[in-house]
Structures are given as structure tokens and as C-alpha cells.
PyMOL CGO cylinders between C-alpha atoms (Angstrom):
from pymol import cmd
from pymol.cgo import CYLINDER

trace = [
    CYLINDER, 19.73, -6.07, 5.57, 17.94, -7.55, 2.19, 0.3, 1, 1, 1, 1, 1, 1,
    CYLINDER, 17.94, -7.55, 2.19, 15.66, -4.54, 1.60, 0.3, 1, 1, 1, 1, 1, 1,
    CYLINDER, 15.66, -4.54, 1.60, 12.40, -6.83, 0.67, 0.3, 1, 1, 1, 1, 1, 1,
    CYLINDER, 12.40, -6.83, 0.67, 12.51, -9.93, 3.46, 0.3, 1, 1, 1, 1, 1, 1,
    CYLINDER, 12.51, -9.93, 3.46, 10.00, -12.16, 3.59, 0.3, 1, 1, 1, 1, 1, 1,
    CYLINDER, 10.00, -12.16, 3.59, 8.91, -13.83, 7.14, 0.3, 1, 1, 1, 1, 1, 1,
    CYLINDER, 8.91, -13.83, 7.14, 6.25, -15.81, 7.57, 0.3, 1, 1, 1, 1, 1, 1,
    CYLINDER, 6.25, -15.81, 7.57, 3.53, -15.85, 11.08, 0.3, 1, 1, 1, 1, 1, 1,
    CYLINDER, 3.53, -15.85, 11.08, 2.18, -19.31, 11.54, 0.3, 1, 1, 1, 1, 1, 1,
    CYLINDER, 2.18, -19.31, 11.54, -0.54, -19.17, 7.98, 0.3, 1, 1, 1, 1, 1, 1,
    CYLINDER, -0.54, -19.17, 7.98, 0.96, -15.46, 6.98, 0.3, 1, 1, 1, 1, 1, 1,
    CYLINDER, 0.96, -15.46, 6.98, 3.07, -14.75, 5.17, 0.3, 1, 1, 1, 1, 1, 1,
    CYLINDER, 3.07, -14.75, 5.17, 4.97, -11.01, 5.71, 0.3, 1, 1, 1, 1, 1, 1,
    CYLINDER, 4.97, -11.01, 5.71, 7.07, -9.27, 2.99, 0.3, 1, 1, 1, 1, 1, 1,
    CYLINDER, 7.07, -9.27, 2.99, 9.06, -6.01, 4.61, 0.3, 1, 1, 1, 1, 1, 1,
    CYLINDER, 9.06, -6.01, 4.61, 10.15, -3.32, 2.65, 0.3, 1, 1, 1, 1, 1, 1,
    CYLINDER, 10.15, -3.32, 2.65, 13.23, -1.80, 4.72, 0.3, 1, 1, 1, 1, 1, 1,
    CYLINDER, 13.23, -1.80, 4.72, 14.69, 0.78, 2.92, 0.3, 1, 1, 1, 1, 1, 1,
    CYLINDER, 14.69, 0.78, 2.92, 14.17, 3.34, 5.34, 0.3, 1, 1, 1, 1, 1, 1,
    CYLINDER, 14.17, 3.34, 5.34, 16.40, 5.70, 4.45, 0.3, 1, 1, 1, 1, 1, 1,
    CYLINDER, 16.40, 5.70, 4.45, 14.48, 6.11, 1.18, 0.3, 1, 1, 1, 1, 1, 1,
    CYLINDER, 14.48, 6.11, 1.18, 11.66, 5.88, 2.58, 0.3, 1, 1, 1, 1, 1, 1,
    CYLINDER, 11.66, 5.88, 2.58, 10.81, 2.69, 0.80, 0.3, 1, 1, 1, 1, 1, 1,
    CYLINDER, 10.81, 2.69, 0.80, 11.28, 4.74, -2.29, 0.3, 1, 1, 1, 1, 1, 1,
    CYLINDER, 11.28, 4.74, -2.29, 12.67, 1.53, -5.07, 0.3, 1, 1, 1, 1, 1, 1,
    CYLINDER, 12.67, 1.53, -5.07, 13.97, 1.48, -8.07, 0.3, 1, 1, 1, 1, 1, 1,
    CYLINDER, 13.97, 1.48, -8.07, 12.41, -0.73, -10.83, 0.3, 1, 1, 1, 1, 1, 1,
    CYLINDER, 12.41, -0.73, -10.83, 14.85, -3.24, -9.97, 0.3, 1, 1, 1, 1, 1, 1,
    CYLINDER, 14.85, -3.24, -9.97, 13.52, -3.80, -6.59, 0.3, 1, 1, 1, 1, 1, 1,
    CYLINDER, 13.52, -3.80, -6.59, 9.50, -3.26, -7.32, 0.3, 1, 1, 1, 1, 1, 1,
    CYLINDER, 9.50, -3.26, -7.32, 10.16, -6.06, -9.75, 0.3, 1, 1, 1, 1, 1, 1,
    CYLINDER, 10.16, -6.06, -9.75, 11.13, -8.05, -6.86, 0.3, 1, 1, 1, 1, 1, 1,
    CYLINDER, 11.13, -8.05, -6.86, 8.39, -7.50, -4.85, 0.3, 1, 1, 1, 1, 1, 1,
    CYLINDER, 8.39, -7.50, -4.85, 6.41, -7.85, -7.30, 0.3, 1, 1, 1, 1, 1, 1,
    CYLINDER, 6.41, -7.85, -7.30, 8.14, -11.78, -7.91, 0.3, 1, 1, 1, 1, 1, 1,
    CYLINDER, 8.14, -11.78, -7.91, 8.04, -12.31, -3.91, 0.3, 1, 1, 1, 1, 1, 1,
    CYLINDER, 8.04, -12.31, -3.91, 3.82, -10.87, -3.98, 0.3, 1, 1, 1, 1, 1, 1,
    CYLINDER, 3.82, -10.87, -3.98, 3.59, -12.89, -6.39, 0.3, 1, 1, 1, 1, 1, 1,
    CYLINDER, 3.59, -12.89, -6.39, 4.41, -16.08, -4.91, 0.3, 1, 1, 1, 1, 1, 1,
    CYLINDER, 4.41, -16.08, -4.91, 3.48, -16.11, -1.21, 0.3, 1, 1, 1, 1, 1, 1,
    CYLINDER, 3.48, -16.11, -1.21, 1.71, -12.72, 0.43, 0.3, 1, 1, 1, 1, 1, 1,
    CYLINDER, 1.71, -12.72, 0.43, -0.95, -12.59, 2.78, 0.3, 1, 1, 1, 1, 1, 1,
    CYLINDER, -0.95, -12.59, 2.78, -0.01, -9.43, 4.59, 0.3, 1, 1, 1, 1, 1, 1,
    CYLINDER, -0.01, -9.43, 4.59, 2.59, -6.73, 3.20, 0.3, 1, 1, 1, 1, 1, 1,
    CYLINDER, 2.59, -6.73, 3.20, 4.41, -4.03, 5.09, 0.3, 1, 1, 1, 1, 1, 1,
    CYLINDER, 4.41, -4.03, 5.09, 5.09, -0.88, 3.59, 0.3, 1, 1, 1, 1, 1, 1,
    CYLINDER, 5.09, -0.88, 3.59, 5.85, 2.69, 4.63, 0.3, 1, 1, 1, 1, 1, 1,
    CYLINDER, 5.85, 2.69, 4.63, 9.04, 3.57, 6.22, 0.3, 1, 1, 1, 1, 1, 1,
    CYLINDER, 9.04, 3.57, 6.22, 10.38, 2.65, 9.42, 0.3, 1, 1, 1, 1, 1, 1,
    CYLINDER, 10.38, 2.65, 9.42, 10.50, 6.01, 11.39, 0.3, 1, 1, 1, 1, 1, 1,
    CYLINDER, 10.50, 6.01, 11.39, 9.81, 7.62, 14.27, 0.3, 1, 1, 1, 1, 1, 1,
    CYLINDER, 9.81, 7.62, 14.27, 7.39, 10.03, 15.59, 0.3, 1, 1, 1, 1, 1, 1,
    CYLINDER, 7.39, 10.03, 15.59, 9.48, 13.12, 14.57, 0.3, 1, 1, 1, 1, 1, 1,
    CYLINDER, 9.48, 13.12, 14.57, 11.30, 12.37, 11.51, 0.3, 1, 1, 1, 1, 1, 1,
    CYLINDER, 11.30, 12.37, 11.51, 9.92, 13.76, 8.15, 0.3, 1, 1, 1, 1, 1, 1,
    CYLINDER, 9.92, 13.76, 8.15, 9.45, 13.31, 4.63, 0.3, 1, 1, 1, 1, 1, 1,
    CYLINDER, 9.45, 13.31, 4.63, 13.06, 15.08, 3.14, 0.3, 1, 1, 1, 1, 1, 1,
    CYLINDER, 13.06, 15.08, 3.14, 12.81, 18.37, 1.22, 0.3, 1, 1, 1, 1, 1, 1,
    CYLINDER, 12.81, 18.37, 1.22, 12.89, 18.94, -2.09, 0.3, 1, 1, 1, 1, 1, 1,
    CYLINDER, 12.89, 18.94, -2.09, 11.42, 16.63, -4.96, 0.3, 1, 1, 1, 1, 1, 1,
    CYLINDER, 11.42, 16.63, -4.96, 15.13, 14.42, -5.80, 0.3, 1, 1, 1, 1, 1, 1,
    CYLINDER, 15.13, 14.42, -5.80, 13.17, 11.86, -4.12, 0.3, 1, 1, 1, 1, 1, 1,
    CYLINDER, 13.17, 11.86, -4.12, 9.94, 11.54, -5.86, 0.3, 1, 1, 1, 1, 1, 1,
    CYLINDER, 9.94, 11.54, -5.86, 11.36, 12.15, -9.05, 0.3, 1, 1, 1, 1, 1, 1,
    CYLINDER, 11.36, 12.15, -9.05, 13.08, 8.70, -8.56, 0.3, 1, 1, 1, 1, 1, 1,
    CYLINDER, 13.08, 8.70, -8.56, 10.09, 7.05, -7.17, 0.3, 1, 1, 1, 1, 1, 1,
    CYLINDER, 10.09, 7.05, -7.17, 7.35, 7.96, -9.49, 0.3, 1, 1, 1, 1, 1, 1,
    CYLINDER, 7.35, 7.96, -9.49, 9.95, 7.87, -12.65, 0.3, 1, 1, 1, 1, 1, 1,
    CYLINDER, 9.95, 7.87, -12.65, 11.64, 5.01, -12.91, 0.3, 1, 1, 1, 1, 1, 1,
    CYLINDER, 11.64, 5.01, -12.91, 9.00, 2.97, -13.01, 0.3, 1, 1, 1, 1, 1, 1,
    CYLINDER, 9.00, 2.97, -13.01, 6.77, 3.84, -15.28, 0.3, 1, 1, 1, 1, 1, 1,
    CYLINDER, 6.77, 3.84, -15.28, 7.28, 1.76, -18.27, 0.3, 1, 1, 1, 1, 1, 1,
    CYLINDER, 7.28, 1.76, -18.27, 5.91, -1.46, -16.09, 0.3, 1, 1, 1, 1, 1, 1,
    CYLINDER, 5.91, -1.46, -16.09, 3.19, 0.41, -13.34, 0.3, 1, 1, 1, 1, 1, 1,
    CYLINDER, 3.19, 0.41, -13.34, 0.64, -1.20, -15.71, 0.3, 1, 1, 1, 1, 1, 1,
    CYLINDER, 0.64, -1.20, -15.71, 2.16, -5.20, -15.37, 0.3, 1, 1, 1, 1, 1, 1,
    CYLINDER, 2.16, -5.20, -15.37, 3.00, -4.51, -11.13, 0.3, 1, 1, 1, 1, 1, 1,
    CYLINDER, 3.00, -4.51, -11.13, -0.28, -3.33, -10.67, 0.3, 1, 1, 1, 1, 1, 1,
    CYLINDER, -0.28, -3.33, -10.67, -2.25, -6.08, -12.76, 0.3, 1, 1, 1, 1, 1, 1,
    CYLINDER, -2.25, -6.08, -12.76, 0.07, -8.24, -9.81, 0.3, 1, 1, 1, 1, 1, 1,
    CYLINDER, 0.07, -8.24, -9.81, -2.09, -6.27, -7.20, 0.3, 1, 1, 1, 1, 1, 1,
    CYLINDER, -2.09, -6.27, -7.20, -5.17, -6.47, -8.10, 0.3, 1, 1, 1, 1, 1, 1,
    CYLINDER, -5.17, -6.47, -8.10, -5.40, -9.54, -9.61, 0.3, 1, 1, 1, 1, 1, 1,
    CYLINDER, -5.40, -9.54, -9.61, -3.50, -11.38, -6.37, 0.3, 1, 1, 1, 1, 1, 1,
    CYLINDER, -3.50, -11.38, -6.37, -6.62, -14.23, -5.29, 0.3, 1, 1, 1, 1, 1, 1,
    CYLINDER, -6.62, -14.23, -5.29, -5.50, -13.77, -1.44, 0.3, 1, 1, 1, 1, 1, 1,
    CYLINDER, -5.50, -13.77, -1.44, -6.25, -11.94, 1.34, 0.3, 1, 1, 1, 1, 1, 1,
    CYLINDER, -6.25, -11.94, 1.34, -3.76, -8.83, 1.20, 0.3, 1, 1, 1, 1, 1, 1,
    CYLINDER, -3.76, -8.83, 1.20, -3.40, -6.74, 4.09, 0.3, 1, 1, 1, 1, 1, 1,
    CYLINDER, -3.40, -6.74, 4.09, -1.31, -3.59, 4.35, 0.3, 1, 1, 1, 1, 1, 1,
    CYLINDER, -1.31, -3.59, 4.35, 0.56, -1.44, 7.46, 0.3, 1, 1, 1, 1, 1, 1,
    CYLINDER, 0.56, -1.44, 7.46, 2.46, 1.45, 6.38, 0.3, 1, 1, 1, 1, 1, 1,
    CYLINDER, 2.46, 1.45, 6.38, 4.09, 2.84, 9.85, 0.3, 1, 1, 1, 1, 1, 1,
    CYLINDER, 4.09, 2.84, 9.85, 5.53, 6.29, 7.64, 0.3, 1, 1, 1, 1, 1, 1,
    CYLINDER, 5.53, 6.29, 7.64, 3.96, 7.78, 4.31, 0.3, 1, 1, 1, 1, 1, 1,
    CYLINDER, 3.96, 7.78, 4.31, 3.75, 6.12, 1.66, 0.3, 1, 1, 1, 1, 1, 1,
    CYLINDER, 3.75, 6.12, 1.66, 4.62, 7.93, -1.58, 0.3, 1, 1, 1, 1, 1, 1,
    CYLINDER, 4.62, 7.93, -1.58, 3.74, 7.66, -5.88, 0.3, 1, 1, 1, 1, 1, 1,
    CYLINDER, 3.74, 7.66, -5.88, 4.17, 4.42, -7.21, 0.3, 1, 1, 1, 1, 1, 1,
    CYLINDER, 4.17, 4.42, -7.21, 3.68, 2.53, -3.30, 0.3, 1, 1, 1, 1, 1, 1,
    CYLINDER, 3.68, 2.53, -3.30, 0.58, 4.64, -2.74, 0.3, 1, 1, 1, 1, 1, 1,
    CYLINDER, 0.58, 4.64, -2.74, -1.05, 3.27, -6.11, 0.3, 1, 1, 1, 1, 1, 1,
    CYLINDER, -1.05, 3.27, -6.11, -0.44, -0.63, -5.02, 0.3, 1, 1, 1, 1, 1, 1,
    CYLINDER, -0.44, -0.63, -5.02, -1.88, -0.17, -2.02, 0.3, 1, 1, 1, 1, 1, 1,
    CYLINDER, -1.88, -0.17, -2.02, -5.89, 1.23, -3.00, 0.3, 1, 1, 1, 1, 1, 1,
    CYLINDER, -5.89, 1.23, -3.00, -5.58, -2.44, -4.42, 0.3, 1, 1, 1, 1, 1, 1,
    CYLINDER, -5.58, -2.44, -4.42, -5.46, -4.11, -0.43, 0.3, 1, 1, 1, 1, 1, 1,
    CYLINDER, -5.46, -4.11, -0.43, -8.44, -5.66, 1.85, 0.3, 1, 1, 1, 1, 1, 1,
    CYLINDER, -8.44, -5.66, 1.85, -7.00, -4.01, 4.90, 0.3, 1, 1, 1, 1, 1, 1,
    CYLINDER, -7.00, -4.01, 4.90, -4.41, -1.29, 5.26, 0.3, 1, 1, 1, 1, 1, 1,
    CYLINDER, -4.41, -1.29, 5.26, -3.41, -0.66, 9.19, 0.3, 1, 1, 1, 1, 1, 1,
    CYLINDER, -3.41, -0.66, 9.19, -1.37, 2.03, 9.52, 0.3, 1, 1, 1, 1, 1, 1,
    CYLINDER, -1.37, 2.03, 9.52, -0.10, 4.74, 12.20, 0.3, 1, 1, 1, 1, 1, 1,
    CYLINDER, -0.10, 4.74, 12.20, -0.86, 8.69, 12.98, 0.3, 1, 1, 1, 1, 1, 1,
    CYLINDER, -0.86, 8.69, 12.98, 1.98, 9.77, 11.42, 0.3, 1, 1, 1, 1, 1, 1,
    CYLINDER, 1.98, 9.77, 11.42, 1.27, 7.74, 7.71, 0.3, 1, 1, 1, 1, 1, 1,
    CYLINDER, 1.27, 7.74, 7.71, 0.26, 10.12, 5.09, 0.3, 1, 1, 1, 1, 1, 1,
    CYLINDER, 0.26, 10.12, 5.09, -0.39, 9.27, 1.51, 0.3, 1, 1, 1, 1, 1, 1,
    CYLINDER, -0.39, 9.27, 1.51, 0.63, 11.56, -0.79, 0.3, 1, 1, 1, 1, 1, 1,
    CYLINDER, 0.63, 11.56, -0.79, 0.84, 11.13, -5.09, 0.3, 1, 1, 1, 1, 1, 1,
    CYLINDER, 0.84, 11.13, -5.09, 3.04, 14.07, -6.93, 0.3, 1, 1, 1, 1, 1, 1,
    CYLINDER, 3.04, 14.07, -6.93, 2.23, 13.64, -10.06, 0.3, 1, 1, 1, 1, 1, 1,
    CYLINDER, 2.23, 13.64, -10.06, 0.60, 16.15, -11.00, 0.3, 1, 1, 1, 1, 1, 1,
    CYLINDER, 0.60, 16.15, -11.00, 3.54, 18.82, -9.72, 0.3, 1, 1, 1, 1, 1, 1,
    CYLINDER, 3.54, 18.82, -9.72, 5.67, 16.67, -11.64, 0.3, 1, 1, 1, 1, 1, 1,
    CYLINDER, 5.67, 16.67, -11.64, 4.54, 16.20, -14.30, 0.3, 1, 1, 1, 1, 1, 1,
    CYLINDER, 4.54, 16.20, -14.30, 3.62, 13.35, -15.03, 0.3, 1, 1, 1, 1, 1, 1,
    CYLINDER, 3.62, 13.35, -15.03, 0.20, 11.36, -15.20, 0.3, 1, 1, 1, 1, 1, 1,
    CYLINDER, 0.20, 11.36, -15.20, -1.33, 8.94, -11.96, 0.3, 1, 1, 1, 1, 1, 1,
    CYLINDER, -1.33, 8.94, -11.96, 0.42, 5.62, -12.17, 0.3, 1, 1, 1, 1, 1, 1,
    CYLINDER, 0.42, 5.62, -12.17, -1.19, 1.90, -11.20, 0.3, 1, 1, 1, 1, 1, 1,
    CYLINDER, -1.19, 1.90, -11.20, -4.77, 2.86, -12.30, 0.3, 1, 1, 1, 1, 1, 1,
    CYLINDER, -4.77, 2.86, -12.30, -4.50, 4.18, -8.97, 0.3, 1, 1, 1, 1, 1, 1,
    CYLINDER, -4.50, 4.18, -8.97, -7.44, 6.97, -11.02, 0.3, 1, 1, 1, 1, 1, 1,
    CYLINDER, -7.44, 6.97, -11.02, -10.01, 4.69, -10.82, 0.3, 1, 1, 1, 1, 1, 1,
    CYLINDER, -10.01, 4.69, -10.82, -9.07, 2.37, -7.56, 0.3, 1, 1, 1, 1, 1, 1,
    CYLINDER, -9.07, 2.37, -7.56, -8.92, 5.64, -5.58, 0.3, 1, 1, 1, 1, 1, 1,
    CYLINDER, -8.92, 5.64, -5.58, -11.82, 7.27, -6.40, 0.3, 1, 1, 1, 1, 1, 1,
    CYLINDER, -11.82, 7.27, -6.40, -13.58, 3.66, -5.19, 0.3, 1, 1, 1, 1, 1, 1,
    CYLINDER, -13.58, 3.66, -5.19, -11.76, 3.62, -2.17, 0.3, 1, 1, 1, 1, 1, 1,
    CYLINDER, -11.76, 3.62, -2.17, -11.77, 6.83, -0.47, 0.3, 1, 1, 1, 1, 1, 1,
    CYLINDER, -11.77, 6.83, -0.47, -14.60, 8.62, -2.69, 0.3, 1, 1, 1, 1, 1, 1,
    CYLINDER, -14.60, 8.62, -2.69, -14.48, 10.71, -5.32, 0.3, 1, 1, 1, 1, 1, 1,
    CYLINDER, -14.48, 10.71, -5.32, -14.12, 14.40, -3.61, 0.3, 1, 1, 1, 1, 1, 1,
    CYLINDER, -14.12, 14.40, -3.61, -10.83, 12.93, -1.60, 0.3, 1, 1, 1, 1, 1, 1,
    CYLINDER, -10.83, 12.93, -1.60, -9.13, 10.67, -5.35, 0.3, 1, 1, 1, 1, 1, 1,
    CYLINDER, -9.13, 10.67, -5.35, -9.19, 14.65, -6.64, 0.3, 1, 1, 1, 1, 1, 1,
    CYLINDER, -9.19, 14.65, -6.64, -7.09, 16.06, -3.53, 0.3, 1, 1, 1, 1, 1, 1,
    CYLINDER, -7.09, 16.06, -3.53, -4.42, 13.63, -3.62, 0.3, 1, 1, 1, 1, 1, 1,
    CYLINDER, -4.42, 13.63, -3.62, -3.88, 13.43, -7.54, 0.3, 1, 1, 1, 1, 1, 1,
    CYLINDER, -3.88, 13.43, -7.54, -5.15, 16.14, -9.42, 0.3, 1, 1, 1, 1, 1, 1,
    CYLINDER, -5.15, 16.14, -9.42, -3.93, 18.39, -5.80, 0.3, 1, 1, 1, 1, 1, 1,
    CYLINDER, -3.93, 18.39, -5.80, -1.29, 16.09, -5.32, 0.3, 1, 1, 1, 1, 1, 1,
    CYLINDER, -1.29, 16.09, -5.32, -1.84, 17.28, -1.38, 0.3, 1, 1, 1, 1, 1, 1,
    CYLINDER, -1.84, 17.28, -1.38, -1.02, 15.29, 1.35, 0.3, 1, 1, 1, 1, 1, 1,
    CYLINDER, -1.02, 15.29, 1.35, -3.27, 12.94, 3.17, 0.3, 1, 1, 1, 1, 1, 1,
    CYLINDER, -3.27, 12.94, 3.17, -3.17, 12.57, 6.53, 0.3, 1, 1, 1, 1, 1, 1,
    CYLINDER, -3.17, 12.57, 6.53, -3.79, 9.47, 8.40, 0.3, 1, 1, 1, 1, 1, 1,
    CYLINDER, -3.79, 9.47, 8.40, -7.09, 11.13, 9.79, 0.3, 1, 1, 1, 1, 1, 1,
    CYLINDER, -7.09, 11.13, 9.79, -8.65, 11.75, 6.65, 0.3, 1, 1, 1, 1, 1, 1,
    CYLINDER, -8.65, 11.75, 6.65, -7.86, 8.30, 5.16, 0.3, 1, 1, 1, 1, 1, 1,
    CYLINDER, -7.86, 8.30, 5.16, -9.26, 7.01, 8.17, 0.3, 1, 1, 1, 1, 1, 1,
    CYLINDER, -9.26, 7.01, 8.17, -12.93, 9.23, 8.14, 0.3, 1, 1, 1, 1, 1, 1,
    CYLINDER, -12.93, 9.23, 8.14, -12.67, 8.61, 3.87, 0.3, 1, 1, 1, 1, 1, 1,
    CYLINDER, -12.67, 8.61, 3.87, -12.70, 4.84, 4.59, 0.3, 1, 1, 1, 1, 1, 1,
    CYLINDER, -12.70, 4.84, 4.59, -9.26, 4.19, 2.46, 0.3, 1, 1, 1, 1, 1, 1,
    CYLINDER, -9.26, 4.19, 2.46, -8.15, 2.64, 5.38, 0.3, 1, 1, 1, 1, 1, 1,
    CYLINDER, -8.15, 2.64, 5.38, -9.36, 0.20, 8.39, 0.3, 1, 1, 1, 1, 1, 1,
    CYLINDER, -9.36, 0.20, 8.39, -7.92, 0.90, 11.83, 0.3, 1, 1, 1, 1, 1, 1,
    CYLINDER, -7.92, 0.90, 11.83, -5.01, 4.00, 13.09, 0.3, 1, 1, 1, 1, 1, 1,
    CYLINDER, -5.01, 4.00, 13.09, -2.90, 2.49, 15.53, 0.3, 1, 1, 1, 1, 1, 1,
    CYLINDER, -2.90, 2.49, 15.53, -1.88, 4.59, 18.21, 0.3, 1, 1, 1, 1, 1, 1,
    CYLINDER, -1.88, 4.59, 18.21, 0.82, 2.21, 19.20, 0.3, 1, 1, 1, 1, 1, 1,
    CYLINDER, 0.82, 2.21, 19.20, 4.44, 2.94, 19.33, 0.3, 1, 1, 1, 1, 1, 1,
    CYLINDER, 4.44, 2.94, 19.33, 6.45, 2.83, 16.38, 0.3, 1, 1, 1, 1, 1, 1,
    CYLINDER, 6.45, 2.83, 16.38, 8.27, 0.56, 17.39, 0.3, 1, 1, 1, 1, 1, 1,
    CYLINDER, 8.27, 0.56, 17.39, 5.85, -1.72, 18.37, 0.3, 1, 1, 1, 1, 1, 1,
    CYLINDER, 5.85, -1.72, 18.37, 3.43, -0.79, 15.64, 0.3, 1, 1, 1, 1, 1, 1,
    CYLINDER, 3.43, -0.79, 15.64, 4.51, -4.50, 13.00, 0.3, 1, 1, 1, 1, 1, 1,
    CYLINDER, 4.51, -4.50, 13.00, 3.89, -6.74, 15.90, 0.3, 1, 1, 1, 1, 1, 1,
    CYLINDER, 3.89, -6.74, 15.90, 0.13, -4.76, 16.96, 0.3, 1, 1, 1, 1, 1, 1,
    CYLINDER, 0.13, -4.76, 16.96, -0.42, -4.99, 13.38, 0.3, 1, 1, 1, 1, 1, 1,
    CYLINDER, -0.42, -4.99, 13.38, 0.49, -8.52, 13.49, 0.3, 1, 1, 1, 1, 1, 1,
    CYLINDER, 0.49, -8.52, 13.49, -1.64, -9.83, 15.85, 0.3, 1, 1, 1, 1, 1, 1,
    CYLINDER, -1.64, -9.83, 15.85, -4.63, -8.01, 14.84, 0.3, 1, 1, 1, 1, 1, 1,
    CYLINDER, -4.63, -8.01, 14.84, -4.52, -10.12, 11.73, 0.3, 1, 1, 1, 1, 1, 1,
    CYLINDER, -4.52, -10.12, 11.73, -4.00, -12.95, 13.55, 0.3, 1, 1, 1, 1, 1, 1,
    CYLINDER, -4.00, -12.95, 13.55, -7.16, -11.77, 15.86, 0.3, 1, 1, 1, 1, 1, 1,
    CYLINDER, -7.16, -11.77, 15.86, -9.28, -11.04, 12.81, 0.3, 1, 1, 1, 1, 1, 1,
    CYLINDER, -9.28, -11.04, 12.81, -8.72, -13.59, 10.83, 0.3, 1, 1, 1, 1, 1, 1,
    CYLINDER, -8.72, -13.59, 10.83, -9.86, -16.43, 13.30, 0.3, 1, 1, 1, 1, 1, 1,
    CYLINDER, -9.86, -16.43, 13.30, -10.39, -20.50, 12.81, 0.3, 1, 1, 1, 1, 1, 1,
    CYLINDER, -10.39, -20.50, 12.81, -13.23, -19.34, 12.67, 0.3, 1, 1, 1, 1, 1, 1,
    CYLINDER, -13.23, -19.34, 12.67, -13.71, -17.99, 9.34, 0.3, 1, 1, 1, 1, 1, 1,
    CYLINDER, -13.71, -17.99, 9.34, -13.20, -20.12, 5.94, 0.3, 1, 1, 1, 1, 1, 1,
    CYLINDER, -13.20, -20.12, 5.94, -10.41, -19.24, 4.41, 0.3, 1, 1, 1, 1, 1, 1,
    CYLINDER, -10.41, -19.24, 4.41, -12.22, -20.62, 1.47, 0.3, 1, 1, 1, 1, 1, 1,
    CYLINDER, -12.22, -20.62, 1.47, -14.94, -18.89, 2.02, 0.3, 1, 1, 1, 1, 1, 1,
    CYLINDER, -14.94, -18.89, 2.02, -13.16, -15.19, 2.29, 0.3, 1, 1, 1, 1, 1, 1,
    CYLINDER, -13.16, -15.19, 2.29, -11.66, -15.83, -0.84, 0.3, 1, 1, 1, 1, 1, 1,
    CYLINDER, -11.66, -15.83, -0.84, -14.54, -16.65, -2.79, 0.3, 1, 1, 1, 1, 1, 1,
    CYLINDER, -14.54, -16.65, -2.79, -16.83, -13.24, -2.29, 0.3, 1, 1, 1, 1, 1, 1,
    CYLINDER, -16.83, -13.24, -2.29, -13.05, -11.35, -2.17, 0.3, 1, 1, 1, 1, 1, 1,
    CYLINDER, -13.05, -11.35, -2.17, -13.40, -12.65, -5.85, 0.3, 1, 1, 1, 1, 1, 1,
    CYLINDER, -13.40, -12.65, -5.85, -17.44, -11.57, -6.26, 0.3, 1, 1, 1, 1, 1, 1,
    CYLINDER, -17.44, -11.57, -6.26, -16.70, -7.77, -4.17, 0.3, 1, 1, 1, 1, 1, 1,
    CYLINDER, -16.70, -7.77, -4.17, -13.90, -7.38, -6.61, 0.3, 1, 1, 1, 1, 1, 1,
    CYLINDER, -13.90, -7.38, -6.61, -15.13, -8.83, -10.02, 0.3, 1, 1, 1, 1, 1, 1,
    CYLINDER, -15.13, -8.83, -10.02, -16.74, -5.64, -11.34, 0.3, 1, 1, 1, 1, 1, 1,
    CYLINDER, -16.74, -5.64, -11.34, -13.85, -3.43, -10.64, 0.3, 1, 1, 1, 1, 1, 1,
    CYLINDER, -13.85, -3.43, -10.64, -11.00, -5.86, -11.98, 0.3, 1, 1, 1, 1, 1, 1,
    CYLINDER, -11.00, -5.86, -11.98, -13.07, -5.97, -15.29, 0.3, 1, 1, 1, 1, 1, 1,
    CYLINDER, -13.07, -5.97, -15.29, -12.93, -2.27, -15.56, 0.3, 1, 1, 1, 1, 1, 1,
    CYLINDER, -12.93, -2.27, -15.56, -9.09, -2.67, -14.75, 0.3, 1, 1, 1, 1, 1, 1,
    CYLINDER, -9.09, -2.67, -14.75, -9.11, -4.99, -17.28, 0.3, 1, 1, 1, 1, 1, 1,
    CYLINDER, -9.11, -4.99, -17.28, -10.41, -3.09, -20.02, 0.3, 1, 1, 1, 1, 1, 1,
]
cmd.load_cgo(trace, "trace")
């Protein structure tokens, strides 16, 4: 099974990350591949580990260091691919989202997750600066107080906290094995035929205009 797979469901392109043994901690090359796929086709993205309810993040920081340090040189390039993306971007998290991936998903238009999801950006605990211009994106999406907790204090932010802060749009209370289909159903139901595709994209462009200028400076 490929680490990054692309699937289609009608007009929706689904980019799936398949690295559950590493909680989807990608190498620099895999991040580049993800970006290449992302530039071509995604409207919906699925990110996060395929974990059971009882599975926990491994102890220690080796995984974090691998996930964080190998992408430092190209982080701005990668982040720009996300915050300038013209399509509607929906992220579905079925597990923890850590480091660079956590920084990138802050640029999504809609985020869905499971109860077991949490966000962790341990940059400060590893002696690194925040990546993916996440300092701006986090403050904009979850508010300055919660962004300070996530970035400065390297605090693990639970799915409940993410919902309360407005970082995620919805928490799905369903078994892990059915989350993907439930999230895809939600997308199809929300993006129904009554909505005009061109209008939605123009509205997104206007909403993102100020923050995009700030990020590009």
C-alpha cells in the first residue's frame, strides 16, 4: 500500500495518508509527494493516524524530531501550497495530528475529526520555531489564547478544545472504521447541487485575501 493514495468519489478527490505505524509522520520526500498530489487535485483531504480508540502516541520524542526537523528547509514552500490553494479544502482527522501536518491543516476550509483526535505542535519542547507559518494560522483559526497554549507551551489540544475554539467544525461520534465514510457523506451532503461552485470559490478567495497577503509578506 502506498503512503499517499489518491481516490475519487464523484467530483471529490480524496488524498489518503497511509502510514499508521508512524502516525502519518511523513519524511521530507513524502511531504513533497503529498504537495504534488495536493496541487493537482484535492478538494478533500484525509489526514491523521488510522488508530483504534485505545491507541496512544508512542513515548519519547524520536517520532516528533523526525516529523519536524526533516522538513524545516522546505516548510514555507509546503505551507504556501496549502494557503494559496484555490479549491475548497476539507480535512478529516481520524487520529492525532502532530507537528508539520498540524501546522498545514490550519489552512483548511473545513476540518472534521473523531473524539480521539488531538493536535500537538511540540516545537518549543524540541528547541525549534513553529513551522508552516502556524503562528499566524493558529492565532487566526483558534484564537490567540489557545494558539499560545499549542505553540508556546507545546500543549496537547483535545478534540473537544479544538471544537470549542473553532479550529474544527465537527466531531464525529462514530467507530474509527466508519469515520471515513461518514466524513465523506457529510461533505457530499453539505456541498449539494444548490450551491454554485464558482460562487463558493470566489467567496473563499475574499475570505482568505487579507491573511494570504499577510502570509506572503
